[in-house]
C-alpha positions in Angstrom: 72.6 52.0 64.8 74.5 54.7 62.9 71.1 56.0 61.7 70.5 57.1 65.3 72.3 60.2 66.8 75.0 59.3 69.3 74.1 59.5 72.9 77.8 60.4 73.6 80.2 62.0 71.3 83.8 63.0 72.2 85.7 64.9 69.5 89.4 65.8 69.3 90.1 65.0 72.9 93.6 65.9 74.1 95.1 65.4 77.5 98.7 66.0 78.4 100.6 65.3 81.6 104.1 66.5 82.3 106.3 65.0 79.6 103.5 62.7 78.4 100.8 63.1 75.8 98.1 60.7 77.1 95.4 61.5 74.5 96.1 63.0 71.1 93.0 64.2 69.3 90.9 61.2 70.1 87.3 60.8 68.7 84.9 58.5 70.4 81.1 57.9 70.2 78.4 55.7 71.6 74.9 55.0 70.6 71.8 54.2 72.7 71.2 50.4 73.1 74.7 49.2 72.3 77.6 47.6 74.1 80.8 49.3 73.0 84.2 47.8 73.9 87.2 50.1 74.4 90.3 48.2 73.4 94.1 48.8 73.6 97.2 47.6 75.3 98.6 49.0 78.5 99.3 52.8 78.2 97.0 53.1 75.1 94.9 55.8 76.8 91.7 53.8 77.8 91.7 54.8 81.5 92.6 58.4 80.7 89.7 58.7 78.2 87.3 57.3 80.8 88.6 59.7 83.5 88.3 62.6 81.1 84.7 61.6 80.3 83.7 61.2 84.0 85.3 64.4 85.2 88.3 62.9 87.1 90.6 64.8 84.7 89.9 68.0 82.9 90.5 68.0 79.1 93.1 70.2 77.4 91.4 70.2 74.1 88.3 68.9 72.3 84.7 68.7 73.4 82.2 66.2 74.8 78.5 66.1 73.8 75.9 64.1 75.8 72.5 63.7 74.3 73.3 66.5 71.8 74.3 69.0 74.5 77.9 70.1 75.1 79.1 69.2 78.6 82.3 69.4 80.6 82.5 67.8 84.0 84.8 68.9 86.8 84.1 65.9 89.0 82.5 62.4 88.8 79.4 63.5 90.7 78.6 66.0 87.9 79.0 63.2 85.4 76.7 60.9 87.4 74.0 63.5 87.7 74.2 64.0 84.0 73.6 60.3 83.4 77.1 58.8 83.2 77.8 56.1 85.8 80.9 54.0 86.2 81.2 50.5 87.8 84.8 49.8 88.5 86.7 46.5 88.9 86.9 47.2 92.6 83.2 47.9 93.4 82.9 51.2 95.3 80.2 50.1 97.7 79.9 49.7 101.5 79.9 45.9 102.3 78.7 46.6 105.9 75.5 48.2 104.7 72.5 46.3 103.2 71.8 45.9 99.5 69.0 48.5 99.7 71.2 51.0 101.6 73.9 50.7 99.0 71.6 51.3 96.1 70.0 54.4 97.8 73.0 55.7 99.7 72.8 59.5 99.7 69.3 59.7 98.3 67.2 57.6 100.8 63.4 58.3 100.6 62.4 60.2 103.7 59.3 61.5 105.4 59.6 64.1 108.1 63.4 63.5 108.1 63.1 59.8 108.8 64.1 57.1 106.3 61.1 55.2 104.8 62.7 51.8 105.2 59.7 49.7 103.8 59.4 51.9 100.7 63.1 51.8 100.1 63.3 48.0 100.4 60.2 47.6 98.2 61.5 49.8 95.5 64.9 48.1 95.6 63.4 44.7 95.2 61.4 45.9 92.2 64.5 47.4 90.7 66.5 44.2 91.1 63.6 42.1 89.8 63.7 44.1 86.5 67.3 42.8 86.3 66.1 39.3 87.1 67.9 39.3 90.5 66.1 37.7 93.4 68.0 38.5 96.6 67.3 39.7 100.1 67.7 43.4 99.9 67.9 43.8 103.6 70.9 41.5 103.9 74.4 43.0 104.2 76.1 43.4 100.9 79.1 41.5 102.4 77.0 38.3 102.5 76.9 38.2 98.7 79.5 37.4 96.0 81.5 40.0 94.1 79.3 39.3 91.1 76.2 40.3 93.0 78.0 43.4 94.4 78.7 44.5 90.8 75.1 43.9 89.8 74.0 46.0 92.8 76.3 48.8 91.6 74.8 48.4 88.1 71.3 48.6 89.6 72.2 51.8 91.4 73.4 53.3 88.1 70.1 52.2 86.4 68.0 53.7 89.2 69.6 57.1 88.8 68.7 57.0 85.1 72.1 56.4 83.6 72.3 57.1 79.9 75.8 55.7 79.6 77.1 52.9 81.9 80.8 52.3 82.0 81.9 48.8 83.1 85.7 48.8 83.8 87.0 45.2 83.9 83.7 44.0 85.4 84.6 40.2 85.0 88.1 40.1 86.3 87.2 38.4 89.5 84.2 36.4 88.3 83.8 32.7 87.4 82.1 31.5 84.3 78.6 31.2 85.8 78.9 34.7 87.3 80.0 36.1 84.0 77.0 34.6 82.3 74.7 36.1 84.9 76.4 39.6 84.5 76.1 39.3 80.7 72.4 38.5 81.0 71.9 41.8 82.9 74.0 43.7 80.4 71.8 42.4 77.5 68.6 43.5 79.3 70.1 47.0 79.9 71.1 47.2 76.2 67.5 46.3 75.2 66.2 49.1 77.4 68.4 51.6 75.5 71.3 52.1 77.8 74.7 52.7 76.1 77.3 50.5 77.8 81.0 51.0 77.6 82.7 47.7 78.3 86.4 47.5 79.1 88.0 44.1 79.4 91.2 42.2 78.4 89.2 39.0 77.9 88.9 38.9 74.2 86.3 36.1 74.1 84.0 38.1 76.4 84.4 41.2 74.2 83.4 39.2 71.1 80.5 37.7 73.0 78.9 40.8 74.4 80.0 43.9 72.4 78.5 45.3 69.2 81.3 47.7 68.3 84.8 48.5 69.5 87.1 51.4 69.5 90.9 50.7 69.5 93.4 53.1 71.0 97.2 52.9 70.8 99.7 55.2 72.4 97.0 57.8 73.1 95.7 57.9 69.6 92.6 56.6 67.9 93.4 53.7 65.6 89.8 53.0 64.5 86.2 52.2 65.3 84.9 48.8 64.1 81.8 46.6 64.2 82.9 43.6 66.2 81.6 41.2 63.6 83.9 42.8 61.0 87.2 42.6 63.0 88.5 39.1 63.6 90.4 38.5 66.8 93.7 38.0 65.0 93.3 41.3 63.2 92.3 43.0 66.5 95.5 41.9 68.2 97.6 43.1 65.3 95.7 46.5 65.5 96.3 46.8 69.2 100.0 46.1 69.2 100.6 48.0 66.0 102.1 45.4 63.8 100.4 43.6 60.9 101.2 39.9 60.8 102.9 40.2 57.5 105.1 43.0 59.0 106.4 41.1 62.0 110.2 40.8 61.6 111.8 37.4 61.2 113.9 36.8 64.3 117.5 35.9 64.3 117.7 32.1 64.6 120.3 32.1 67.3 121.5 28.7 68.3 119.9 27.5 71.5 120.8 24.4 73.6 118.7 21.4 72.7 115.5 21.5 74.8 115.6 17.7 75.2 119.1 17.9 76.7 118.0 20.6 79.1 114.9 18.6 80.2 116.8 15.5 80.8 118.0 16.8 84.2 116.1 17.3 87.5 113.6 20.2 87.3 114.5 23.3 89.2 110.8 24.0 89.7 107.7 22.0 88.9 104.1 23.2 89.2 101.3 20.7 89.1 97.7 22.1 88.9 98.8 25.4 90.6 96.2 28.1 90.7 94.5 30.8 92.6 90.8 31.5 92.4 90.0 34.8 90.6 93.7 35.2 89.5 94.8 32.3 87.4 93.3 28.9 86.4 95.2 25.8 87.5 98.3 25.2 85.3 101.2 22.8 85.2 104.8 24.0 84.3 108.3 22.5 84.5 111.5 24.6 84.4 115.0 23.1 84.2 118.4 24.5 84.9 119.7 26.5 81.9 116.3 26.8 80.4 114.5 30.0 79.5 110.7 29.6 79.6 108.8 32.5 78.0 105.3 33.6 78.9 103.4 35.0 75.9 100.0 36.6 76.1 98.2 39.9 76.1 97.9 42.2 79.1 95.5 40.6 81.5 96.1 37.1 80.2 97.4 35.9 83.6 101.2 36.0 83.0 102.0 38.1 86.1 99.5 36.2 88.2 101.1 32.9 87.4 104.6 34.2 88.1 103.6 35.6 91.5 102.3 32.1 92.5 105.7 30.6 91.5 107.6 33.0 93.7 105.2 33.1 96.6 104.2 36.7 96.3 100.6 35.4 96.1 99.4 32.2 97.8 98.1 29.4 95.6 94.8 27.8 96.8 95.1 24.7 94.7 97.8 22.5 93.2 101.4 21.5 94.2 104.8 23.0 93.7 108.2 21.3 93.9 111.7 22.8 94.0 114.6 20.4 93.1 112.1 17.5 93.2 111.0 18.3 96.8 107.4 19.6 97.6 107.4 23.1 98.9 104.7 25.6 100.1 105.5 29.1 99.1 103.2 31.2 101.2 105.2 34.4 101.1 108.1 35.9 99.1 110.6 35.1 101.9 109.9 31.4 101.3 110.6 31.9 97.5 113.9 33.6 98.2 114.9 30.8 100.7 114.4 28.2 97.9 116.5 30.1 95.5 113.8 31.9 93.5 114.1 35.6 92.5 111.4 37.8 91.1 111.8 41.1 89.3 108.4 42.7 89.2 107.1 44.5 86.1 106.4 47.6 88.2 109.9 48.4 89.2 108.9 51.7 90.8 106.0 50.5 93.0 107.1 47.0 93.7 110.8 47.0 93.0 113.1 49.9 93.7 113.0 52.4 96.6 113.7 55.6 94.8 115.0 57.6 97.8 117.6 55.0 98.6 121.0 54.8 96.9 122.0 52.3 94.2 124.1 50.4 96.8 121.2 50.2 99.3 118.8 49.0 96.6 121.2 46.3 95.4 121.9 44.8 98.8 118.3 44.9 99.9 117.3 41.3 99.0 120.5 39.7 100.3 120.2 41.6 103.6 116.6 40.6 104.0 117.5 37.0 103.4 120.2 37.2 106.1 118.0 38.9 108.5 118.4 42.4 109.9 120.2 41.1 113.0 123.1 40.1 110.7 124.0 43.2 108.8 126.3 42.9 105.8 129.6 44.6 106.6 130.0 47.8 104.6 133.3 46.5 103.0 131.4 43.4 101.8 128.6 45.6 100.5 131.0 47.8 98.5 132.7 44.7 97.0 129.4 43.1 95.9 128.0 46.3 94.5 131.1 47.2 92.6 131.1 43.8 91.0 127.6 44.1 89.7 127.9 47.7 88.7 130.7 46.5 86.4 129.1 43.3 85.3 125.8 44.9 84.3 127.4 48.1 83.1 125.2 50.3 85.3 125.8 54.0 84.5 126.7 56.2 86.2 128.7 53.7 88.3 128.1 55.7 91.5 126.8 53.4 94.2 125.7 56.3 96.4 123.6 58.0 93.8 119.8 57.9 94.5 118.3 55.3 92.2 115.6 57.7 91.2 118.3 59.7 89.3 119.1 56.8 87.0 117.6 56.2 83.6 114.9 53.5 83.2 117.3 51.0 81.7 119.8 51.5 84.5 117.1 51.2 87.1 116.1 47.9 85.6 119.7 46.7 85.9 119.8 47.7 89.5 116.8 45.6 90.2 118.4 42.7 88.4 121.6 43.2 90.3 119.6 43.0 93.6 118.4 39.5 92.8 121.5 38.2 91.0 123.5 39.0 94.2 121.4 36.3 96.0 122.6 33.7 93.4 119.2 32.3 92.6 118.4 29.0 91.0 115.4 30.5 89.2 115.1 34.1 88.0 111.7 35.4 87.2 111.7 38.6 85.2 108.4 40.3 84.4 108.6 42.8 81.5 112.3 43.6 82.2 112.7 45.7 79.0 109.5 47.7 79.1 110.0 51.5 78.8 113.8 51.4 78.3 115.9 52.3 75.3 117.0 49.9 72.6 120.6 49.7 73.8 119.6 48.8 77.4 117.0 46.4 76.1 119.7 44.5 74.1 122.0 44.4 77.1 119.3 42.9 79.3 118.4 40.3 76.6 122.1 39.4 76.3 122.3 39.0 80.1 119.3 36.6 80.2 121.1 34.4 77.6 124.3 34.5 79.5 122.6 33.6 82.8 120.8 30.6 81.2 124.1 29.6 79.6 125.6 29.5 83.1 122.9 27.1 84.3 120.4 29.5 85.8 116.7 28.7 85.1 114.9 31.8 83.8 111.2 32.6 83.5 110.9 35.5 81.0 107.7 37.5 80.6 107.2 40.1 77.9 104.4 41.6 75.9 106.8 41.6 72.9 106.5 38.3 71.0 109.9 39.0 69.3 111.6 39.1 72.7 109.9 35.9 73.9 110.8 34.1 70.7 114.4 35.3 70.6 115.2 34.2 74.2 113.1 31.3 75.1 113.6 27.5 74.7 110.0 26.9 75.6 107.0 29.2 75.4 103.9 29.0 77.5 100.9 30.8 76.0 98.3 32.4 78.2 94.9 33.8 77.5 92.0 34.9 79.7 94.0 33.8 82.8 94.5 30.3 81.6 97.7 28.6 80.3 96.3 27.3 77.0 99.5 25.9 75.3 103.2 25.2 75.7 105.5 25.1 72.7 109.1 24.1 72.2 110.7 27.0 70.4 111.7 25.2 67.2 111.3 25.7 63.5 107.7 26.5 62.7 107.1 28.4 66.0 106.8 32.1 65.1 104.9 35.2 66.1 102.1 34.4 63.6 101.5 31.0 65.2 101.5 32.4 68.8 99.2 35.2 67.9 96.8 32.7 66.3 96.8 30.7 69.5 96.2 33.8 71.6 93.4 34.8 69.3 91.7 31.4 69.9 92.6 29.7 66.7 93.6 26.0 66.5 97.3 25.3 66.7 98.0 23.3 63.5 101.8 23.0 64.2 101.7 20.8 67.3 103.6 18.0 65.6 106.8 20.0 65.9 106.5 20.5 69.6 107.5 17.1 70.9 107.4 16.5 74.6 106.9 20.2 75.4 103.3 19.9 74.3 102.7 17.3 77.0 102.8 20.1 79.5 99.8 21.8 77.9 97.2 22.9 80.5 93.9 21.1 80.6 
């Protein structure tokens, strides 16, 4: 493949946003007739690189060459006309139009100003037949599955003579049979000479379909590798920036005995809980005073599982019980009513209201639980907020300051205060230490330990294995939106072992896990 000239070559690409270097001298290349995976954790620069390539963003430095010719696009239409097409996770088609209309929208064959419907449908059927798709092209796109809609988008790209096809998380909403159908189409396109850029967090799928991969981290190129020469375990270490041998040994802080914690009545128990397209059915039990950690790469299903446990998303299968009694959590209000609190990983979009004061943000959940017809008296607000400003050491301790003016760590504490003020039985915290300084991170970790010590059940989600290991009594490991293992956090459970499980290796340490392993997902 390297004996052939690249169809696409990006050299020294730099892109800066105010205060952030998104891409720092990145090189990237693709060859005709290959599937190339672009890999990296959240914030690595994958989306920015694609948007620079397709003209969504301009570049600050570097150059792009397509088929040997230097190009620079100022909008996605220019990129498409040059032969670069993108199929996004959310297919950008019109479900109310027919399949044929979607494929030819904006370029319908006409004669004397009138659309030549028979010719358009005939050409569309021939195009789909080349992709081994046999569907009624006159039927509305809405009558078909998401998988078919994605293949229709791919067919449109093929018909406009795409040299480079970008597939951004194309399998995120597909089941196994639909993925197999999509991969069959990808392989046929590869054989026809199309260069395909494949972006996915599903490692098994990357290793099944891709020929080479490029790894980015923090906006920089880490390397380009033939897939066959980079084992999954080494890929994970490359993505997160730590070799296995370099992972620090964690402090072996004493934790309450897991068996003693599990002897009591569960605070929450999920049995075969799942949601189609989001997370496969899983079972999980959380007891008072227990910290359960979720470990897995971005896109593994950690957040999706947590949202089902809170009621932010509605499960379409399985059962859930709180304090031994069956419940149906169809909305967040139901979760709050049963003593469950959820700190979202996106504190800006789903947590805090930046224009409101610290005080208003902290009392928000408690006021919502009471109902707006029963406002919390201002004196009571001031008492509660002062207590949590002091308890969580929120700085500056000014309850009337707009929360936008606080640092990231103090914003995270405000979000925690909002939920702690409701005195929950179960606290779910999703990436509570992401993007904050070391001191604030240590304070939040210490708070989680104290809350569990006081009898609160905690579900702790973090991309940092060290954090999960340090805080958790039990660790649930997720991969490709499935809960694949549950481990008691005892001797022998370390970052190496969890990374091997995530990478798909056998867990050879199960004998240490005792009863915790019995909760392993099927």
